[in-house]
N, C-alpha and C positions, 0 to 999 in steps of 0.2 A: 437646750434642756436645762433644768434647774437643779441646784444642790448637788453638783458633781464634785466629787472628791478625788483628787489624783495623788497617789502615793508614789511620786516620781521625783528624783533629784534632777537638778539642772543638767548634771553630767549625763544622766540617762537619756534625756531628751535630745541630746546632740550626738549620741553614740549610734552608729548605724547597726551594730550587732549588739543588742542589749537584752538583758533579761530583767523583766519588771512586772509589777502588779498594779493594776488600775481598778479602783472600786468606784462604781457609779451609785448614786443614791436613787431617787425616784425618777431621774431624768430618762433613763433607758430601762425602766422597770427592773432596777437593781441588776442590770447587766454588769458583769465583772470580767476584766481582762486579767488572766493569770500571769501571762508573760508574752513578750513579743520578741522575735529574733529576726535578723536580717536587716533589711533596709527600712525599718520603722523609724520615722523621724518625728514622732510626737503627735499630740492631739490638741485641737482647738474646740472649745465648747461655748455655748450660748444660744439663747432663743430656742430652747428645746431641741438643740441639734448638737451632734458631736461629729467632728471631722478628723479622720485619721490620715496623716500625711506619710508618704512613702517616697524614698529615693531609689529603692531597689526592691528585688523580690523579698517577700516577708511572710513569716508564719506567725499569725496572731492566735494565741491559745486563750479561749474564753472559758471561764468557769460557767457563766450563763450568758446568753445573748438574746435579748428581747428588745423590740422597738415598739413603743406604745403609739396609740392613735395620736396624731398631731406631732409626733416626733420624727426627726430625720437623722439618719446615719450616713455619713459621706466617707468614701474612700478616694483619696486624692493622690495622684502622682505629682510631685513638685520638682522644681528646678529643671524642667525639661526632660524628666525621666520618661522613657517610653518602653512599651513591651513588657511591663511588669506582671508578675504573678503574685497574687495575695491570697494565701490560704488561711481561712478562719476555721478553727476546730473548736467544738463546744463539748464540755465535759459533763455538765449536769443539766438535767431537765430538758424539756422540749423548747425549741426556739419558736417564739411567737412574734410575728411581724405584722403589726397593724398600721404602721406608719409608712415612712418613705426611706428607701435605700438608693443611693446614687454612687456611681463609680465613673471617674472622668476618663478622658481618652488615653492617658498614659498607662492605664491598667488594662493589659491585654486579656487577663483571665482573673476573675474573682470567684473564689471557691468558698462555699459555706458547707461544712461537714458537721453533722450532728447525728450520732447513732440513735438518739432518743426521739428523733422526728423533727419536722419543720412545718409550721403552719403560717401561711400568708392569708390574712383575712382583711379585705379592704385595703390592701397594701398597694403602694406604687413603687415600682422598681425600675430604675433607669441606669443603663450601663452602656458605655461606648464599645466595649470589647465583649469577650466571651464570659458567660456566667455558668457556674456549675453549683447546683444544690443537691447534696447527697446525704444519705444516712450511712454510707460506707465510712467507717473510721479511716481517717487519712493522717499521714504524717509527712514531715519534710526533713530533708538533710541538705546540708550546704557543703559544696566542694568548690574550692577556689572562688567563693563568692556567688556561685550559681546554685539555685535551689532545685532539688529533685523531689517532686510530689509523688508519693506512693501510697498504696493501701496499707492499712494497719490491721492487726489481728482483731476480729470482732469479739466483743464480750457481751454475752446475753443477746436479747432480741434486738433486731434492727428495726427502727421506727419507720413511719410512713411520712410522705410529703403530701400536704393538702394545700391547695390554692383555691380560694373562693372570693368572688366579688373584687378581684384585684386587676391591676393593669401593669403589664410588663412591656418595656421598650428596650430591647437588647440589640445593640449594634453588631454583635458577632453571633456566635452560636449559643443557644440556651440549652443546657443539659440538666436534666433532673434524673437522679439515680437513686432508686429505693425499691424495696420489694413491692410496695404499693404506692401508687401515685394517683391522686384525685385532683382534677381541675374542674371547677364549677363556675359557670357564668363569669368567665375571666377573658379579658382581651390581652393577647400576646402578640407583639411584633418582634420577630427575631430575624435579623437580616440574613444570617447564615443558617437559619433553621432551628427548630425545636427538636431536641432529642430526649426521649423518655426511655430510660433503661432500668429494667427490674431484674436483670440476670447477667450472667457473663456475656459480654458483648464487646468489651474492649479490654486491653491489657491492664489499664489502670483501675478497673472496677471488678469486684467480685462480691456482689451483694449477698448478704446472708438470707436465709429462708425463714419466713414467719407464716403462720396460717392465715392467709387472706383470701377472700372470695374474689375481689377485684384486684388485678395487678395494676391496670391503668384505667382510670375512669375520667373521661372528658365530657362535661355536661354543659351544653349551650355555650360553647366557647367560641371566641373570635380570634383566630390566629393568623397573623400576617407573616408567612414564611413557611418553609418546608417543615414537616413533622416526621420524625424518625423514632419508632418505638421498638425496643428490644425487650421481650418479656419471657419470664420463666413460668412459674405457677400463677394461677389466677387468670381471670378473664380480662382481655383488653376490650374496652367498650367505650362507645360514645353514646350520649343520652341527650334527648331533647333538642335535636338539631344542632345548629351552629355552622360556622364557616371557617374553612382553612384555605387561605389564599396561598397555595403552593402545592407541593406533592405530599402525599401521606404514605409513608412506608412503615409496615409493621412486620416484625419477625418475632413470632411467639411460639413457645413450646406448649401452648395451651390454646384456649378458645379465643376467638375474635368476633366481636359484634359491633357493627357500625349502625348507629341509631337504634340501639337496643330497645329503648322506649322513645318514640319520636314525639309524643304529645301533640301530634298534628303538625310538627315543625320539621322541615327538611334539613338534612345535612348537606352542605355544599362544599365540594372540594374543587378548586379552580385548576389544579394540575392533575397529575396521575395518582392513582391508588395502586399500591403494590402490597398486598396482605398475604402473609404466609403463616399458617398456624398448624398446630398439631393436637387440637383439642377435639371434644366430641361435637362441637358446633362452630360454625362460622357463617356470618351473614351480613348483608347490607340491606337496609330497609329505608324507603323514602329518602333516597340519597341521589344527589345530582353530582356527577363527575364530568368536568369539562374535558378532561384528557382521557387516558386509558384506565379501565378498571380491570385489574389483574388480581385474582384471589385463588389461593391454593390451600387446601386443608388436608392434612395427613391423618386426622382423627376420625372423620366420619361425615358429618352433615355439613352441607354448604348451600346457602340460599341467598338469592337476590330477589327483592320484591319492590316493585314500584320505583325502579331506578331509571335515571336518564344519563346516558353516557355519550359524550361528544365524539369519542374516537372508538377504539376497539374494546370489547369485553372478553376476557379470557378466564374461564372458571375450570378448576381442576381439583379432583380428589386423588390422593395417592396413599398407599399403605406404607408407612415407615416401619422400620425393624422394631422399634421400641413400643409400637402399638399393641394393646391387648387384642387377642384374637376374638372374633365374634362381632366386632363392629362392622356394620354395613355402611357403605359410602353412598350418599344420596345427594345429588345436585338438584335443587328446586329453582326454577325461574317462575315466580308467582306474581300475580297482579298484573298491572299494566306497565310494560317496560319498553323503552325506546333506546336504541343504540344506533348511532350514526354510522359507525364503521362496521367491522366484522365481529361476529360472535363465535368463539370457539369453546366448546364444552367437552371436557375429557374426564370421565368418572370411572373409578374402579368398579362401581356397581351401577345403581340406577340413575336415570336422568328423567326428570319430570318438568316439562314446559307447560305450566298451567297454574291454576289457582285453587286453593284448598282450605277449607275450614277444619282444622285439626280437632277442635272440640266436638263439632257436630258430625264430622266424618262425611262432608259433602263437598262436591266440586263447585267452584265459583267461576264467574265470568272473569275475563282478563284478556290480555293481548301481548304479543311480542312483535315489535317492528324493528327490523334490522336494515340499515342502509346498504350494507355490503352482503357478505356471505354468512350463512349460519351453518356451522359444522358441529355435530353432536356425536360423540363416540362413547358408548358404554361398553366397558371391557367384559365384565362378568354379570351384567344386569340388563334391564329393559330400557328402552326409550319410550316415553309416553308423552303425547301431545294432546292437551285438552282445551287449549285456547287458540283462537285464530293467530296465525303466525305468518309473518311476511318478511321476505329477504330477496336478494337478487338470485342467490343460489341456496338451496336447502339440501344438506347432506346429513342423513341419519343412519348411524351404523351401530349395531349390537353384535359383538363378537360371538357371544354364546347364547343369547336369548332372543327376544322379539322386539320389533319396532311397531308401536301401537298407537292407537288413537281412540278417543271416546266416540268416534263415528259422527261427531257434530262439528268439531273444529275444522277449519279450512286452512290449508297451507297455500300460500300465494308466492310464486317465484317464477323466474324465467327458466330455471333448470332445477331438476330434482335428482337425488341419488338416495336409494333405499337399500340397505344391506343388513341381513340378519341371519343368524344360525337357526332360526325357526320361522315363525309366522310374521307376516307383514300385513297389518290390517287393523280393524276397529274392534272394540269390545263395548257392549252395551251395559249400562248400569254401573253406578258408583261402587257398589259392593264388589262386583266382578273385577273392576279395575283395581281397586285397593287389594283385593285378594291376590290377583296375579302379580302386582307390583311388590307387595310386602313379602310374599312367600316365594318369589322368584320362580314362578311356574313357567315351564317351557310348554308352549301351546303346540300340541301335536298336529300333524298334517290332516288327521281325520276330522278335525273340527271344521265345520262349515261356518264361514264368517257371517255373523249377524250384522256386521257393519263394515264400512270401508275406511281407508285413509282418504280424506277428501282433499283434492287439489283444485286450484282455480284454473288450471290449464298451463301449457308450456311444454318443455322438452323433458322427458324422463331419460336421462343418459345412463342410469344404472339401476337395475333391480337384481339383487343377489340373494339367493336362498339355496338351501340344499335341494337335491332333486325331489325329495319327498315332501317339501314344504310348499306353502301357498302364499301368494301375495294378492291382496284385494285393494284396488285403487279406483276411486271414482273421480272423474274430472268434470268441472263445471264449465270448462272452456275447451277449445281445440287442444289436442294433445298429440305429441309425437314421441314414440318409443324408439330410441336409437341404440340402447345398450342393455343387455340382460344376460345373466347366467343363473338360471333359476329352474324351479320345478314348475308349478302351475301359476300362471299369471292371469288374474281376473281383472279386466279393465273395462270400465264403462264411461261413456260421455254422452248423455242423453241429448239428442238433437245437435251434437257437435261433431267435429271432424277428428277421426283417429287415423294416424299414420304409423305404420310399423315398417321401419326402413333400415337398410344397411346390413352388413355382414357381422355386426357386433351383437345381434340379438339371438340368444340361445336359450331355449327353454324346453320343458317337456310338453307343456300345453300352453297356448294362449287363448283365453276365452274372452270374446268380446260380448259385452252385455247386450241383452235383447232390446234395449231402448236406444242403442246406438245405430243410426241408420246411415252413417257416412264413414266408410272405411277404405284405406288404401294400404296395400301391402306390395312393395315394389322390389323386394329382393327374392330372386328365384332360388338361391341355394339355401333354403331354409332347412333347419333340423328340428323344428317344432311342429306340432299339430295345431292347426288353426280351427277354432270353432266360433261361428258367428251365426246371426239370425238373418235369414233371407228376407230382403225387404219386400218381396212380392207376396210370399205366402206365410211369413212369420215362422217358418220352419228352420230348425237349426241345421246348418250346413257344416260338415267336417271336411277339411282339406288336409291331407297328410303332407308331411314335409317334402315328399317326392313329387307332389302335384305342382304343376305350373299355374301361377296366378297371373292372368292376363289383364283383368279388369279391376278397377277400384270401385268400391261401393260408395258412391258420393253423389252430390247434386250436380256435378259437372261444371261448377263455377271455376273460372280462371283456367280452363283447359282448352284444348283445341279440337276435341273430338265430338263427333255426333253423339247423340245420347238417346236412350230409350226411356220414355216416360212411363211412370207407373200411374195407373188410372186413379188411385186414391189421393196422391199428392204430387209434390214436385221433386221427388227423389228419383234419381236416374242411375242406371248402370252405364258407365262410360269406359272407354278404352284408354290405352296409354297415350302420352302426350304426342303432339305433332312432331314428326321426325325432322331432323335438321340435315340439309344438304351438305355432305362432307366436302364437296368442292367449293361451295359458297355458303358457309354457315350463316352469314348475315341474311341471306335470302332463303327462307325455308322452302321446303318442297311444297308444291301446291297440294291442297287436299285432294284426296282421291275422288275421281268422278264416279258417282253411283251408276252412271249409265254403262260403265264397264262391267258391271256385275248385275245379272238379271235375277240373282237369288236373294237380294236383300233390298229393303226399303231404308232410306237414310234421311234423317233430319239434318239439313245443312246449317241451320242456325241454332244459337243457344236459346233464342226465343221460340216458343212453340207456335207455329203458324196456325191461324184459325182453321185452315183446311184439314188439319190433322185430327183424326179421331182420337180423343184422349183415352178412350177405353181400349184402343188397339195397341198392343205391344209391338214395337219395332226392333228388329235386330240390326245393330249398327255394323258398319264395316270398320275394322281396325287395321292399323298398319303393322305388318310383321317387321322383324329386324332386317337390316340390310343383309343381302345374301350374296355370296360369291357365285360366279357363273356356274360352277359345278355342283352347287347345292340345290336341293329340291325342297320346296315347302309344300306341306299338305293342304295349306289354305284353311285350316280349322284351328280355333283356339278355344280352350275351355274357360268359361266365365266362372266367377266366384259363386254364382247361384246354381251351378251345375249345368247350365245350358251351354250351347256352343255358338260361336260367331264365325261367319265367313270372313276371311282376311285376304288381303292381296299383298304379295311379296314385292319388295323393292330391290332391284339389282343395285350394286354399288355404283354411286355417282349419279343415280337417277333421282 
């Protein structure tokens, strides 16, 4: 730099612990060093540059510090000095850096402290060690030649740190500490991570409070390294996409917004995201996370929209003690979202998996695809699903209210669990959905469902409701119910197979929809009343829990029994599976010989022979259970359609 004036004596330049004043003319925009203590070893100037040399820890106190465009400020450890800390404190005016700042490998930590604020605009900053830029007033004391950097009492407002159109290459950790931090269209490489702190987060920092809207704002940034943000008041937000090659960790006592305004550009984090906030909102939009996405908000609203997650996604709202009462906690999963791992959603109040236009008040299309399991738990609110959702296992639980659908979305999984303190089913109409969700309406058992929760098929391992509540489920594929503790269960699977099995199914009533013509109930110790539609005459048949069900209502495929054709189509009433010889399980018992019983005609083949009159109903012979010698079998079994079938008993070992 040019026209540099140094008011230094030769003695001062060679003294390791000196007090001095250095005035710069236009070379560093009138930057002025008031004094320097510790291992300051002098300065070299020329070619629009100033190089400060150090042999030990040093505190450089600047009256003003600015680096103009085309100018360079170097901090050098000399004579083999290593592990040095250089503290730069600024007394007057904001620090404006438009040029280049460098620190060599001997300087382990370079600190710039200016309570009036720091601006990097078009700057280039290269350091081999750690860098700290802070608006916290700092001071230093020396004991036995070692420097102790501590916070100083703040006087007046604490300024902000703004970085735009700049490039940082930091070999250690990059710390920025101020009540408000703005980083715009800047590339940052920080080998040990970028840490942005706007509140108490470490012992050496206690930033003052100023009235700011944004605590941290990262706009279209490119950061190579982990990012760690601690914030107090104001929103932590990213804007306009960008890339973080590492982990993003946010701990805020206010709101957090990832890709607040995306401008059509995605935010890409190659590592994990761990965001913890306590404001009225938290969200991630148009965001790709290669690792895990973990978000928790204690203040209310939490939303993810159009995200791609390479591992697990965990979303949680919780009520913290300092929250104002009255805020409802709402988790939204909106748009089209893909998660390769598991999804866990835990909300104090509502959960909505769907898409929604807030301005127009209408539901929109979208989807949620989960490679692992989806678990959603609403403690004091509803769970509502309004977009197609896919996972290996889907578990939806509302502790105090309802599990709901718009009656259009389809859940696709291998296994399902539904649990509510009220109604499980669908609601028609956006207005009704919004009314129930926003007003936390408990749907009474007297309401007849206008819609169902739609599933693609699979195993329903749990349906839980109070005795007086109802569950409405429609399956588009074969479905098996293996677990329930409920009131009324209404289940349909048009033209598909329904199986109700095992001793874990308990309910007041199980109602099988009238379009379901294939049904199997294989547990005798039932405590529920079964209502289904007879395939022969379309009349509803009621079988009490004490009644024995011998036959399944199905088409007989993959079974061993003879079957009774219905004249209208290929639906049959069939008996239990072929018995196994207890002596030789590998060699099953031969089918019963119809010639042994003159009271029934039997079809021996699954294919209906041409000689059989299709309009003629036939009563099949079924196998009774193995009987002990002293037991007597009546030879009659009640079918699910109310008719009876002649059976033949098998003695043990036969």
